[in-house]
LUMZAFI-587701 format. One record per residue (C-alpha): z, y, x. Coordinates in Angstrom, 1 decimal, padded with zeros to 4 digits. Each point is the difference from the previous one (the first is absolute). Example, Ala and Ser with C-alpha at 12.3 -4.5 7.8 and 13.67 -1.06 7.14 Angstrom:
# LUMZAFI-587701
[site [007.8,-004.5,012.3]]
[site [-000.7,003.4,001.4]]
This chain:
# LUMZAFI-587701
[site [007.8,010.4,004.2]]
[site [003.1,001.2,001.7]]
[site [003.5,-001.3,000.8]]
[site [002.0,002.8,001.5]]
[site [003.1,-000.7,002.0]]
[site [002.7,002.4,001.3]]
[site [001.4,-001.0,003.4]]
[site [003.5,-001.5,-000.1]]
[site [000.4,000.6,-003.8]]
[site [-003.2,-002.0,-000.5]]
[site [-000.6,000.8,-003.7]]
[site [-003.4,-001.2,-001.2]]
[site [-001.7,002.0,-002.6]]
[site [-003.1,-000.9,-002.1]]
[site [-002.8,002.6,000.4]]
[site [-003.2,000.5,-002.0]]
[site [-002.2,-001.7,-000.9]]
[site [001.9,-003.3,000.4]]
[site [003.1,-001.3,001.8]]
[site [003.3,-001.7,-000.6]]
[site [003.5,001.5,000.3]]
[site [002.5,-001.8,002.2]]
[site [002.8,000.7,002.5]]
[site [000.4,-001.5,003.5]]
[site [003.1,000.6,002.1]]
[site [-000.8,-000.3,003.7]]
[site [002.3,-000.2,003.0]]
[site [-001.2,-000.3,003.7]]
[site [-003.2,001.7,-001.0]]
[site [-001.8,-000.7,003.3]]
[site [001.5,-003.4,001.0]]
[site [-000.2,-002.1,-003.1]]
[site [-003.4,-001.8,-000.3]]
[site [000.8,-001.1,-003.5]]
[site [000.2,003.7,-001.0]]
[site [-003.6,000.6,001.1]]
[site [-001.2,-003.1,-001.8]]
[site [001.7,001.4,-003.1]]
[site [-001.7,003.3,000.5]]
[site [-003.4,-001.5,000.6]]
[site [000.5,-002.1,-003.1]]
[site [000.9,003.1,-002.0]]
[site [-003.1,001.7,001.4]]
[site [-002.1,-002.8,-001.6]]
[site [002.1,-000.7,-003.0]]
[site [-001.0,-000.4,-003.6]]
[site [-003.5,001.4,-000.4]]
[site [-000.6,-000.1,003.7]]
[site [-000.8,003.7,000.5]]
[site [000.9,-000.1,003.7]]
[site [001.5,003.4,000.8]]
[site [003.5,000.5,001.4]]
[site [001.8,003.3,000.7]]
[site [003.2,000.2,002.0]]
[site [001.6,003.5,000.1]]
[site [002.4,001.7,002.3]]
[site [-000.7,-001.9,003.3]]
[site [000.9,001.9,003.2]]
[site [-002.0,-001.9,002.7]]
[site [-001.2,000.7,003.5]]
[site [-003.5,-001.3,000.9]]
[site [001.6,-003.0,001.7]]
[site [002.2,-000.8,-003.0]]
[site [-003.0,000.4,-002.2]]
[site [-001.8,-002.7,002.0]]
[site [003.0,-002.3,-000.3]]
[site [-000.1,000.5,-003.7]]
[site [-003.7,-000.8,-000.1]]
[site [000.5,-003.3,001.8]]
[site [002.8,-001.0,-002.4]]
[site [-002.3,000.7,-003.0]]
[site [-002.9,-001.8,001.8]]
[site [002.1,-003.1,000.4]]
[site [000.8,000.0,-003.7]]
[site [-003.7,000.5,-000.9]]
[site [-001.3,-002.6,002.5]]
[site [-002.2,002.8,001.3]]
[site [000.7,001.5,003.5]]
[site [-000.4,003.7,000.6]]
[site [-003.2,000.9,001.9]]
[site [-000.2,001.9,003.2]]
[site [-002.3,003.0,-000.5]]
[site [-003.7,-000.3,000.8]]
[site [-000.6,003.7,000.6]]
[site [-003.4,001.4,-000.6]]
[site [-001.4,003.6,000.3]]
[site [001.9,002.4,-002.2]]
[site [003.2,-002.1,-000.3]]
[site [003.4,001.2,001.1]]
[site [001.3,-000.1,003.6]]
[site [002.2,-002.8,001.2]]
[site [003.7,000.1,-000.7]]
[site [001.9,-000.9,003.2]]
[site [001.4,-003.5,-000.1]]
[site [-001.1,-000.4,-003.7]]
[site [-003.4,-001.7,-000.1]]
[site [000.3,-001.0,-003.7]]
[site [000.2,003.6,-001.2]]
[site [-002.5,002.8,-000.7]]
[site [000.4,003.5,-001.4]]
[site [-001.8,001.4,-003.1]]
[site [-000.3,003.6,-001.1]]
[site [-000.6,003.5,001.4]]
[site [003.3,000.2,001.8]]
[site [000.1,002.2,003.1]]
[site [002.3,-000.9,002.9]]
[site [003.1,002.3,000.0]]
[site [000.8,-000.7,003.6]]
[site [-001.5,-001.7,003.0]]
[site [-000.2,-003.8,-000.4]]
[site [001.1,000.2,-003.6]]
[site [000.8,-003.2,-001.9]]
[site [-000.6,-002.1,003.2]]
[site [-003.6,001.2,000.3]]
[site [-001.2,001.4,003.3]]
[site [-001.1,003.4,-001.2]]
[site [000.5,003.8,000.3]]
[site [001.8,002.1,-002.5]]
[site [-002.5,001.2,-002.7]]
[site [-002.3,-002.9,000.5]]
[site [-001.1,-002.1,-003.1]]
[site [001.3,-003.5,000.7]]
[site [-000.8,-001.8,-003.3]]
[site [-003.2,-001.3,-001.7]]
[site [-000.9,002.5,-002.7]]
[site [-002.4,-000.9,-002.8]]
[site [-000.4,002.8,-002.5]]
[site [000.2,-001.5,-003.5]]
[site [-001.9,000.7,-003.2]]
[site [000.4,-001.2,-003.6]]
[site [-003.3,-001.9,000.0]]
[site [-000.1,-003.6,-000.9]]
[site [-001.6,-000.7,003.5]]
[site [003.5,000.8,001.5]]
[site [001.5,-003.2,-001.4]]
[site [000.0,-002.9,002.4]]
[site [001.6,-003.1,001.5]]
[site [000.7,000.2,003.7]]
[site [-002.0,-002.1,002.6]]
[site [-002.4,-001.7,-002.4]]
[site [-002.7,000.3,002.7]]
[site [002.0,-002.4,002.2]]
[site [-000.4,-003.8,000.2]]
[site [003.6,-000.2,-001.1]]
[site [000.9,003.0,-002.2]]
[site [003.6,001.2,000.1]]
[site [002.5,-001.7,-002.3]]
[site [002.4,002.9,-000.4]]
[site [000.4,003.7,001.1]]
[site [003.2,001.9,000.5]]
[site [000.7,003.8,000.2]]
[site [003.2,001.8,001.0]]
[site [000.9,003.7,-000.4]]
[site [002.5,000.8,002.9]]
[site [003.4,000.8,-001.4]]
[site [000.8,002.8,002.5]]
[site [-003.2,002.0,-000.5]]
[site [000.4,001.2,-003.5]]
[site [-002.6,002.9,000.1]]
[site [-003.0,-002.2,000.9]]
[site [-000.8,-001.0,-003.5]]
[site [-002.0,002.1,-002.5]]
[site [001.9,001.5,-002.9]]
[site [-003.3,-000.2,-002.0]]
[site [-002.4,-002.9,000.3]]
[site [-000.1,-002.6,002.8]]
[site [001.2,-002.9,-002.2]]
[site [-001.1,-003.6,000.8]]
[site [-001.6,-001.5,-003.2]]
[site [-000.2,-003.7,-000.8]]
[site [-002.0,-002.0,-002.6]]
[site [-000.1,-003.8,-000.6]]
[site [-003.2,-001.9,000.4]]
[site [001.6,-002.9,-001.7]]
[site [000.5,002.0,-003.2]]
[site [-003.4,001.7,000.4]]
[site [-001.8,-003.4,000.0]]
[site [001.8,-000.8,-003.3]]
[site [-001.5,003.1,-001.6]]
[site [-003.5,-001.1,000.6]]
[site [-002.1,-001.4,-002.9]]
[site [-001.2,-003.6,000.4]]
[site [-003.5,001.4,000.8]]
[site [001.2,002.4,002.6]]
[site [002.3,-002.5,001.5]]
[site [-002.9,-002.6,000.3]]
[site [-002.1,002.6,001.8]]
[site [002.9,000.8,002.4]]
[site [000.5,-003.7,000.7]]
[site [-003.6,-000.3,001.1]]
[site [000.0,003.1,002.2]]
[site [001.0,000.4,003.7]]
[site [000.6,003.2,001.9]]
[site [-001.0,000.7,003.6]]
[site [003.0,001.8,001.6]]
[site [-000.9,002.1,003.0]]
[site [002.2,001.6,002.6]]
[site [-002.9,002.2,001.0]]
[site [-000.4,001.2,-003.6]]
[site [003.7,000.8,-000.1]]
[site [-000.1,002.0,003.3]]
[site [-003.1,001.9,-001.1]]
[site [001.7,000.8,-003.3]]
[site [003.0,001.5,002.0]]
[site [-002.3,001.8,002.4]]
[site [-001.9,001.6,-002.8]]
[site [003.2,001.2,-001.7]]
[site [001.5,001.3,003.3]]
[site [-002.7,001.2,002.4]]
[site [002.6,000.5,002.7]]
[site [000.9,-003.7,000.1]]
[site [-001.1,-001.9,003.1]]
[site [-003.3,-001.9,-000.5]]
[site [-000.1,-003.8,000.3]]
[site [-002.7,-001.4,002.3]]
[site [-002.4,-002.9,-000.4]]
[site [002.2,-001.9,002.4]]
[site [003.0,000.6,-002.3]]
[site [-002.0,-001.2,-003.0]]
[site [-001.2,-003.2,001.7]]
[site [003.7,-001.1,000.4]]
[site [000.5,000.1,-003.7]]
[site [-002.8,-001.7,-001.8]]
[site [-000.5,000.2,-003.8]]
[site [001.9,-002.4,-002.3]]
[site [-001.1,-001.3,-003.3]]
[site [002.7,-000.7,-002.6]]
[site [-000.1,-001.0,-003.7]]
[site [000.9,002.7,-002.6]]
[site [002.4,-002.5,-001.6]]
[site [002.3,-001.7,002.4]]
[site [003.2,-002.1,000.1]]
[site [002.9,002.0,001.2]]
[site [003.4,-001.3,000.8]]
[site [003.4,001.7,-000.1]]
[site [001.2,001.4,003.3]]
[site [002.4,-003.0,000.1]]
[site [-002.9,-002.4,-000.3]]
[site [001.1,-001.1,-003.4]]
[site [-001.8,000.7,-003.3]]
[site [-003.7,000.1,000.2]]
[site [-001.9,002.4,-002.2]]
[site [-003.6,001.0,-000.7]]
[site [-000.7,003.7,000.6]]
[site [-002.8,002.4,000.7]]
[site [-000.7,000.6,003.7]]
[site [-001.4,003.5,000.3]]
[site [-000.4,002.7,002.6]]
[site [-002.1,003.0,-001.3]]
[site [000.6,001.7,003.4]]
[site [-001.8,-002.5,002.2]]
[site [-002.3,-002.1,-002.2]]
[site [-003.4,000.0,001.7]]
[site [-001.9,-001.9,-002.8]]
[site [000.5,-002.4,-002.9]]
[site [-001.7,-003.5,-000.2]]
[site [-000.4,-001.7,-003.4]]
[site [-000.7,-003.7,-000.3]]
[site [-000.3,-001.4,-003.5]]
[site [000.5,-003.7,001.0]]
[site [000.0,-002.2,003.1]]
[site [-003.8,-000.4,-000.1]]
[site [-000.8,003.7,-000.8]]
[site [-001.4,002.4,002.6]]
[site [002.6,002.7,000.9]]
[site [-000.9,003.5,-001.2]]
[site [001.4,003.4,000.9]]
[site [001.5,001.9,-002.8]]
[site [001.1,003.7,-000.2]]
[site [003.4,000.9,001.7]]
[site [001.0,001.8,-003.2]]
[site [001.3,-003.3,-001.2]]
[site [002.9,000.3,002.5]]
[site [001.0,003.4,-001.5]]
[site [-000.2,-001.5,-003.5]]
[site [002.3,-002.9,000.9]]
[site [002.4,002.4,001.9]]
[site [000.3,002.1,-003.2]]
[site [001.2,-003.1,-001.9]]
[site [002.6,-000.5,002.8]]
[site [001.2,003.6,-000.4]]
[site [000.0,-000.3,-003.8]]
[site [002.4,-002.9,000.3]]
[site [002.7,002.4,001.2]]
[site [000.7,002.2,003.0]]
[site [003.3,000.6,001.8]]
[site [000.1,003.1,002.2]]
[site [002.8,000.0,002.5]]
[site [001.4,003.4,000.7]]
[site [001.4,-000.2,003.5]]
[site [003.5,001.0,001.1]]
[site [001.4,-000.3,003.5]]
[site [001.4,-003.5,000.7]]
[site [-002.5,-001.7,-002.4]]
[site [-001.3,-003.4,001.1]]
[site [-003.0,-001.3,-002.0]]
[site [-001.7,-003.4,000.4]]
[site [-002.7,-001.5,-002.1]]
[site [-002.2,-003.1,-000.4]]
[site [-003.3,001.2,001.4]]
[site [-001.9,-003.0,-001.3]]
[site [000.3,001.0,-003.7]]
[site [000.6,003.7,-000.1]]
[site [-002.2,003.0,000.4]]
[site [001.7,003.1,001.4]]
[site [-000.9,003.6,000.8]]
[site [001.7,003.2,001.1]]
[site [-000.1,003.0,-002.3]]
[site [-001.2,003.3,001.5]]
[site [002.3,002.7,001.2]]
[site [-000.3,003.5,001.5]]
[site [000.0,-000.9,003.7]]
[site [000.0,003.7,001.0]]
[site [003.3,000.4,-001.8]]
[site [001.8,-003.4,000.5]]
[site [000.4,-002.7,002.6]]
[site [000.0,-003.7,-000.7]]
[site [001.4,-002.7,002.3]]
[site [000.2,-003.7,-000.6]]
[site [000.5,-003.0,002.3]]
[site [-002.4,-002.9,-000.8]]
[site [-000.1,-003.7,000.7]]
[site [-002.3,-002.9,-000.9]]
[site [000.7,-003.7,-000.6]]
[site [-002.3,-002.9,000.9]]
[site [-002.2,-001.4,-002.7]]
[site [-002.4,-002.8,-000.7]]
[site [-003.6,-000.5,-000.8]]
[site [-001.0,001.0,-003.5]]
[site [-000.7,-003.0,-002.3]]
[site [-001.8,-000.1,-003.3]]
[site [002.0,-001.8,-002.7]]
[site [-001.2,-003.6,-000.6]]
[site [000.8,-001.3,-003.5]]
[site [002.1,-003.1,000.1]]
[site [-001.4,-002.8,-002.2]]
[site [001.5,-002.7,-002.2]]
[site [-002.4,-002.7,-001.2]]
[site [000.7,-001.9,-003.2]]
[site [001.2,-003.5,001.0]]
[site [002.3,-002.7,-001.2]]
[site [002.7,001.4,002.3]]
[site [-000.5,003.7,-000.8]]
[site [000.3,-000.2,-003.9]]
[site [003.0,-000.1,-002.3]]
[site [-001.0,-001.3,-003.4]]
[site [001.6,001.9,-002.8]]
[site [003.1,001.4,001.7]]
[site [001.5,002.7,002.2]]
[site [002.8,-001.1,002.2]]
[site [002.3,001.7,002.5]]
[site [000.4,-003.4,001.8]]
[site [-003.6,-000.8,000.7]]
[site [-001.1,000.3,003.7]]
[site [-002.3,002.9,000.6]]
[site [-003.7,-000.8,000.7]]
[site [-000.4,003.2,002.0]]
[site [002.4,002.6,001.4]]
[site [-001.2,003.6,000.5]]
[site [001.2,003.4,001.0]]
[site [000.4,002.9,-002.4]]
[site [-003.4,001.7,-000.2]]
[site [-002.1,-003.1,000.8]]
[site [-003.1,-000.7,-001.9]]
[site [-000.3,-003.5,-001.4]]
[site [-003.0,-001.8,-001.6]]
[site [001.0,-002.8,-002.5]]
[site [-002.1,-002.6,-001.7]]
[site [001.0,-001.3,-003.4]]
[site [-001.2,-002.7,-002.4]]
[site [000.5,-000.4,-003.7]]
[site [000.5,-002.8,-002.6]]
[site [001.0,-003.6,-000.4]]
[site [-002.4,-003.0,-000.2]]
[site [-000.5,000.5,-003.7]]
[site [-001.8,003.4,000.3]]
[site [-002.8,-001.2,002.3]]
[site [-003.4,000.4,-001.6]]
[site [-002.3,-003.0,-000.7]]
[site [-002.3,-000.7,002.9]]
[site [002.2,002.1,002.3]]
[site [-001.3,-001.7,003.1]]
[site [-003.6,001.1,-000.6]]
[site [-000.1,003.1,-002.2]]
[site [003.0,002.0,000.9]]
[site [001.5,001.3,003.3]]
[site [003.4,-001.6,000.2]]
[site [002.2,000.9,003.0]]
[site [000.3,-003.4,001.8]]
[site [003.7,000.4,000.5]]
[site [000.6,000.1,-003.7]]
[site [-000.6,-003.8,-000.4]]
[site [002.2,-000.7,003.0]]
[site [002.8,002.1,-001.5]]
[site [-000.5,-001.9,-003.3]]
[site [000.3,-003.4,001.8]]
[site [002.8,000.8,002.4]]
[site [002.3,002.6,-001.6]]
[site [002.3,-001.7,-002.5]]
[site [002.9,002.4,000.1]]
[site [-000.9,002.2,-003.0]]
[site [002.1,002.3,-002.2]]
[site [-002.3,002.5,-001.7]]
[site [-003.8,000.2,-000.4]]
[site [-000.8,002.5,002.8]]
[site [-001.0,-001.2,003.5]]
[site [001.5,002.7,002.3]]
[site [-000.7,000.6,003.7]]
[site [003.1,000.7,002.1]]
[site [002.6,001.0,000.6]]
[site [-000.7,002.7,002.6]]
[site [003.1,001.2,001.9]]
[site [000.3,003.6,001.2]]
[site [002.2,000.4,003.0]]
[site [003.0,002.3,000.2]]
[site [000.3,000.6,-003.7]]
[site [003.3,001.3,-001.4]]
[site [000.4,-000.2,-003.8]]
[site [002.6,002.7,000.1]]
[site [-002.4,002.5,001.6]]
[site [-003.5,-001.2,-000.7]]
[site [-002.5,-000.8,-002.8]]
[site [-003.4,-001.5,000.4]]
[site [-003.2,002.1,-000.2]]
[site [-003.0,-002.2,-000.6]]
[site [-003.3,001.9,000.6]]
[site [-002.8,-002.0,-001.6]]
[site [-002.9,000.8,002.4]]
[site [-002.6,-002.4,-001.2]]
[site [-000.6,-002.9,-002.6]]
[site [-002.9,-002.3,000.2]]
[site [-001.1,-002.9,-002.3]]
[site [000.0,-003.4,001.8]]
[site [-001.8,-001.9,-002.8]]
[site [-002.9,000.4,-002.5]]
[site [001.9,-001.1,-003.0]]
[site [003.2,000.6,-002.0]]
[site [001.9,-001.7,-002.7]]
[site [001.8,001.2,-003.2]]
[site [001.9,-001.9,-002.7]]
[site [003.0,000.3,-002.3]]
[site [002.8,-002.3,001.2]]
[site [001.5,-002.3,-002.6]]
[site [003.4,000.7,001.7]]
[site [000.1,003.5,-001.7]]
[site [-003.2,000.6,-001.9]]
[site [-000.2,003.5,001.4]]
[site [000.9,002.9,-002.1]]
[site [-000.8,-001.7,-003.3]]
[site [002.2,-003.0,000.8]]
[site [-000.7,-003.7,-000.3]]
[site [-000.5,000.0,-003.8]]
[site [-003.0,002.3,000.1]]
[site [-002.8,-001.1,-002.2]]
[site [-003.4,-000.8,001.5]]
[site [001.1,000.2,003.7]]
[site [-000.8,-002.8,002.3]]
[site [002.8,-000.4,002.6]]
[site [-000.5,-001.2,003.6]]
[site [-003.8,000.1,-000.3]]
[site [-001.2,002.0,003.0]]
[site [-002.9,002.5,-000.4]]
[site [-001.9,000.5,003.3]]
[site [-001.5,003.3,001.0]]
[site [-002.7,000.4,002.6]]
[site [000.9,002.7,002.6]]
[site [-002.6,002.1,001.9]]
[site [002.0,001.6,002.8]]
[site [-002.9,001.9,001.5]]
[site [-001.0,001.5,-003.4]]
[site [003.6,000.7,-001.1]]
[site [-000.3,-001.7,-003.4]]
[site [001.0,-003.2,-001.8]]
[site [-001.9,-002.0,-002.7]]
[site [002.5,-001.8,-002.3]]
[site [-000.9,-003.1,-001.9]]
[site [000.2,001.8,-003.3]]
[site [-002.7,002.5,001.1]]
[site [-000.2,003.5,001.1]]
[site [000.7,001.6,003.4]]
[site [003.4,001.1,001.4]]
[site [000.7,002.4,002.9]]
[site [002.1,-001.6,002.8]]
[site [003.3,001.7,000.9]]
[site [001.8,-002.6,002.2]]
[site [003.8,000.1,000.6]]
[site [002.9,-002.3,000.7]]
[site [002.2,-000.9,-003.0]]
[site [002.8,-001.1,002.2]]
[site [001.4,002.1,002.8]]
[site [003.7,-000.8,000.5]]
[site [002.8,-000.4,002.5]]
[site [002.9,-002.5,000.2]]
[site [002.5,000.4,-002.8]]
[site [003.4,001.6,000.5]]
[site [003.1,-002.0,000.7]]
[site [001.3,000.2,-003.6]]
[site [-003.0,-002.0,-001.2]]
[site [-000.9,-003.6,000.9]]
[site [-001.4,-000.5,003.5]]
[site [-003.3,-001.1,-001.6]]
[site [-001.4,001.6,-003.2]]
[site [-003.1,-000.8,-002.1]]
[site [-003.1,002.1,000.6]]
[site [-000.4,000.6,-003.7]]
[site [002.5,002.7,-000.9]]
[site [-000.4,003.3,001.8]]
[site [002.9,002.2,001.1]]
[site [000.7,003.6,000.8]]
[site [002.1,-001.0,002.9]]
[site [-002.3,-002.4,001.8]]
[site [-003.4,000.5,-001.6]]
[site [-001.8,-003.3,-000.4]]
[site [-002.3,-000.6,-003.0]]
[site [-000.4,003.7,-000.8]]
[site [-003.6,-000.3,-001.2]]
[site [-000.5,003.7,000.5]]
[site [-003.8,000.4,000.0]]
[site [000.1,003.5,001.7]]
[site [001.0,-001.7,003.3]]
[site [-003.6,-000.1,001.2]]
[site [-001.1,000.9,003.5]]
[site [001.2,003.4,001.0]]
[site [003.3,-000.2,-002.0]]
[site [003.6,-000.4,001.3]]
[site [002.8,-002.0,-001.3]]
[site [003.7,000.6,000.9]]
[site [002.5,-002.8,-000.3]]
[site [003.8,-000.3,000.6]]
[site [000.8,-002.6,002.6]]
[site [003.0,-002.4,000.2]]
[site [-000.4,-001.8,003.3]]
[site [-000.2,001.1,003.6]]
[site [-003.2,-001.9,000.1]]
[site [-001.5,001.4,-003.3]]
[site [-002.0,-003.2,-000.7]]
[site [-003.1,001.2,-001.9]]
[site [-002.1,-002.3,-002.2]]
[site [-003.5,000.8,-001.2]]
[site [-002.3,-001.7,-002.5]]
[site [-001.2,-000.3,-003.6]]
[site [-003.4,001.6,000.8]]
[site [-001.7,001.7,-002.9]]
[site [-003.7,001.2,000.0]]
[site [000.9,002.0,-003.1]]
[site [002.8,000.3,-002.6]]
[site [000.9,002.0,-003.0]]
[site [003.4,001.6,-000.4]]
[site [002.4,-002.6,-001.4]]
[site [-002.3,-003.0,000.8]]
[site [000.4,-000.9,-003.7]]
[site [-001.3,-003.6,000.1]]
[site [002.1,-000.8,003.0]]
[site [-002.6,000.0,002.8]]
[site [-002.6,002.4,001.5]]
[site [-003.2,-000.7,002.0]]
[site [002.1,-002.2,002.3]]
[site [-001.7,-000.6,003.4]]
[site [000.4,-000.3,003.7]]
[site [000.4,003.3,001.9]]
[site [000.5,001.3,003.5]]
[site [002.2,003.1,000.5]]
[site [000.7,002.3,002.9]]
[site [003.3,001.8,-000.1]]
[site [002.0,002.3,002.2]]
[site [003.7,-000.9,-000.2]]
[site [002.5,002.7,000.9]]
[site [003.7,000.3,-000.2]]
[site [001.0,003.5,-001.1]]
[site [003.2,001.8,-000.8]]
[site [001.2,-000.6,-003.5]]
[site [-001.0,003.2,-001.9]]
[site [002.7,001.9,-001.8]]
[site [-001.6,-000.8,-003.4]]
[site [-000.8,-003.6,000.6]]
[site [002.8,-001.7,-002.1]]
[site [-001.0,-003.4,001.5]]
[site [-002.9,-000.3,-002.5]]
[site [-003.6,-000.8,000.8]]
[site [-002.4,002.9,-000.3]]
[site [-003.6,000.8,001.1]]
[site [-002.5,002.7,000.5]]
[site [-003.8,000.4,000.3]]
[site [-001.9,002.9,001.4]]
[site [000.1,001.5,-003.4]]
[site [003.1,-001.2,-001.8]]
[site [003.7,-000.7,000.3]]
[site [001.1,-003.3,-001.7]]
[site [003.5,-001.0,-000.9]]
[site [000.9,-003.5,-001.4]]
[site [002.5,-001.0,-002.6]]
[site [000.8,-003.7,-000.5]]
[site [002.6,-001.7,-002.2]]
[site [000.8,-003.6,000.3]]
[site [002.1,-001.0,-003.1]]
[site [-001.1,-001.0,-003.5]]
[site [002.0,002.7,-001.7]]
[site [-001.6,002.8,002.1]]
[site [-003.2,001.6,-001.2]]
[site [-003.0,001.9,001.2]]
[site [001.8,003.2,-000.9]]
[site [002.7,-000.9,002.5]]
[site [-002.6,-000.7,002.7]]
[site [-001.8,003.3,-000.8]]
[site [003.3,001.8,000.4]]
[site [000.5,-001.5,003.4]]
[site [-003.4,001.1,001.1]]
[site [000.5,003.5,-001.3]]
[site [003.4,000.3,001.7]]
[site [-001.5,-001.1,003.3]]
[site [-002.8,002.6,-000.3]]
[site [002.5,002.7,-000.8]]
[site [002.0,-000.9,003.2]]
[site [-003.2,-000.1,002.1]]
[site [-001.0,003.4,-001.2]]
[site [003.3,001.8,000.0]]
[site [001.8,-001.5,003.0]]
[site [-003.0,-000.4,002.3]]
[site [-003.4,001.4,-000.8]]
[site [000.9,003.2,-001.9]]
[site [003.7,000.7,000.6]]
[site [-000.4,003.4,-001.6]]
[site [-001.2,-001.6,-003.3]]
[site [002.9,-000.5,-002.4]]
[site [000.2,-003.3,-002.0]]
[site [-000.8,001.7,-003.4]]
[site [-003.2,001.4,001.3]]
[site [-000.8,-003.2,001.8]]
[site [000.6,-002.0,-003.2]]
[site [-002.4,002.3,-001.9]]
[site [-002.6,-000.3,002.8]]
[site [000.2,-003.8,-000.3]]
[site [-000.4,000.2,-003.8]]
[site [-003.1,002.2,000.1]]
[site [-001.8,-001.5,003.1]]
[site [001.4,-003.5,000.6]]
[site [-001.1,-003.3,-001.5]]
[site [002.4,-002.9,-000.7]]
[site [-002.0,-003.2,000.2]]
[site [000.8,-003.7,-000.6]]
[site [000.4,-002.0,003.2]]
[site [001.8,-003.2,-001.1]]
[site [-000.7,-001.4,-003.5]]
[site [-000.4,-003.7,000.5]]
[site [002.7,-001.2,002.5]]
[site [002.8,-000.2,-002.7]]
[site [002.8,001.0,000.0]]
[site [-001.1,002.5,002.6]]
[site [-001.5,003.2,-001.3]]
[site [-001.5,002.7,002.2]]
[site [-001.5,003.4,-000.1]]
[site [-001.4,002.4,002.6]]
[site [-000.1,003.8,-000.2]]
[site [-003.1,001.7,001.5]]
[site [000.2,003.7,000.8]]
[site [-003.1,001.7,001.6]]
[site [000.9,001.8,003.2]]
[site [-002.2,002.9,-000.9]]
[site [002.3,001.1,-002.8]]
[site [003.0,000.5,002.3]]
[site [001.2,003.6,000.2]]
[site [-000.2,001.7,003.4]]
[site [002.6,-000.9,002.6]]
[site [002.3,003.0,000.4]]
[site [002.1,-000.2,003.2]]
[site [003.7,000.2,-000.6]]
[site [001.9,002.8,001.6]]
């Protein structure tokens, strides 16, 4: 969450729970606009946590305002002059962008540029508690909530900070959203909150009876605002867009749930806000312990913050505060790629193909896919089966074919850096687009039994009736099968040491592709290495159901629609540039070998090695490799992923999350 910078030395340290270590040498600290662009980029770097701390600044109020305008320019968000309401601090002479927080008492007449008498309280003081209702985002009751907030502890008043308590705590609503189950996320996406300035003021008045009361006239000037619980937020520099929760337990008046566009809105209990806020806190909290000269700025659109309590009879606390202009809150709208002659790549992944869509990291994309060549269409397909109309157009007009899979894409993701990023694909939803599927054993390979197998008809499709609403399938050979749809191909452009265009048939640890990993259903997440500053993601090979290994060579092949959240994240320390995945319940590592002389044993060894690294270098750093190896042996399952795409062989290792030992913080 935090990047911490020491003034002049400017050493940047990673801090829990996430961050990236780097070093920036800075000269002309105030004058150089590029310096502030670098600092803002650092504030939003890697996983986009959005907090920056600069230590050791000795600034007057006027110099502090100069600093704020420099940062505002880098963020494309101007500082705001204070709109003072009852209970806020007094004006600071000739500094309209600053306010004072805390229980500080003036130590002389006109202290800190405020017209006051010695001994008079001159800052806004809000006694804090450790309740979840303390966590908030500033100004959510405004038509344009604030983009960023900055605090500064004056360098020359070193005894106006508590020795115990008084920290400012931060938690990421981006990461909190990612912790939600698919069901909870769906509920949040369908819910809006009414944010009320009056509710906020009454909250403060109830906690501090001495606080000045707002009037009906005051309230009329700040009408309620209704915002979605899941929003698009942008970095402070206006760059990467991400989905995040938008919560304010402190001033939520009521919650409105609407199941779909045609449904009647209903009010639901406000406890849901506290439940979501707890997920945000569970994703990691950074508590900043203040020292004189600390300057802290954060992205207010995607972080919750709260002060921790302190003994205000024993200590004083003083901070300067500034706000930065924001924009109206917008709900995320999924971007959509239909399946057309122009949007499909038949049987290949290429790093030279022009993107059909370009998105920002964190965007949600809905993608249509189709499946199968002319030879797999059922008899009487025009009357008895639901065939996506674009499938015949693609058959008639797409002649550039390499492998059998009709892939949609590629999708470019802006500002990708292969040296720093990998791709996180959150699979949010998968729907059937057709009422039938096809299965056969291709004469090209004969599946696992080979082309000499006795009694096997090759290239003769079997058609299965799909019942999407009921969730089952009726194959031609009889019986009933449950539906568990997933995409067999999820892959990015190949690296430079491979041909620019590769067949969609063989999968790869380094770019994904035809993984045929049946656990990648809705609610799962796939992580892939990337090799291009555009990423170039291809999606296809829809399966209504498949067994591990896909032994005859095909599954219940069908047309699917998928909705994905595509995020660039920092390369984890244990990643090793190999594809891996997780579900709500399990960790999944993948081992793939690509040469005739390599065996399933080698593939399994690669999956095991990747799981050991994931556990010992990242998830449970206090677990030694011997114990982790034993854990995998007694609780993990090694399964066949790739059996039929010879010479490629693949396995995946599945480890239930519930068997992981407790996380013991390191000293």
